[in-house]
C-alpha positions in Angstrom: -0.1 0.0 -0.2 2.9 2.3 0.2 2.3 3.2 4.1 5.2 2.6 6.4 4.0 0.6 9.4 4.0 2.9 12.6 6.1 1.6 15.6 5.1 2.1 18.8 6.7 5.2 20.3 7.8 6.6 17.0 7.2 10.1 15.9 4.1 10.7 13.7 4.6 13.2 11.0 2.8 16.4 11.0 1.2 15.2 14.3 0.5 18.2 16.6 3.1 18.2 19.4 3.0 19.9 22.7 4.5 23.2 22.6 7.3 24.5 25.1 6.5 27.1 27.5 7.8 30.1 25.6 6.2 29.1 22.4 2.8 28.3 24.0 3.1 31.8 25.4 3.7 33.4 22.3 1.1 31.5 20.4 -1.5 32.5 23.3 -0.4 36.1 22.7 -0.7 36.2 19.1 -4.1 34.7 19.1 -5.8 35.8 22.4 -9.2 34.6 21.4 -8.0 31.1 20.0 -9.2 28.8 22.7 -6.9 26.1 21.2 -3.8 28.2 21.5 -5.2 29.0 25.4 -5.5 25.7 26.0 -1.8 24.8 24.9 -0.7 27.3 27.2 -2.3 26.0 30.2 -0.8 22.7 29.4 2.6 24.0 29.0 2.2 25.6 32.2 1.0 22.4 34.1 4.1 20.7 32.5 6.4 23.4 33.7 5.1 22.8 37.1 3.2 26.0 37.2 -0.1 24.3 38.4 -1.9 27.5 39.9 -1.2 29.6 36.6 -2.3 26.5 34.8 -5.8 26.1 36.4 -6.2 29.8 36.1 -5.3 29.5 32.3 -7.7 26.6 31.7 -10.5 28.5 33.4 -9.9 31.3 31.2 -10.0 29.3 28.1 -13.3 27.9 29.4 -14.6 31.7 29.5 -13.5 31.9 26.0 -15.5 29.3 24.8 -18.5 30.7 25.7 -18.2 33.0 22.4 -17.5 30.0 20.5 -20.8 28.3 20.7 -21.3 24.5 20.5 -19.0 22.9 18.1 -16.8 19.7 17.9 -13.6 22.0 18.6 -15.3 23.8 21.7 -16.3 20.4 23.0 -12.7 19.1 22.4 -11.3 22.2 24.0 -13.8 22.2 27.0 -12.4 18.6 27.6 -9.2 19.3 27.4 -9.4 22.3 30.1 -11.8 19.8 32.5 -9.3 17.3 32.2 -6.4 19.5 33.1 -8.7 21.0 36.2 -9.3 17.5 37.2 -5.6 17.1 38.3 -4.4 15.4 34.9 -0.9 15.7 34.5 0.2 16.0 38.3 2.7 14.0 40.0 
């Protein structure tokens, strides 16, 4: 079929990756009304050990979603926020 098999743990080309904190901050600053950029910043803050800021950022993102109505994207971002706020990624 011409498609290479994927080995476990291998990087998937063109797959979204988790941005580092400076990159996530820049993206969130450049797109202040983009819930995906804001959620990525929340997760970058969590990975950097800044749990309080991560939770505030997730709450901010949930507030932004109110302007986006009900869509698949809004549901996906909302789930990511709730996952973070539920304590995912701790430990």
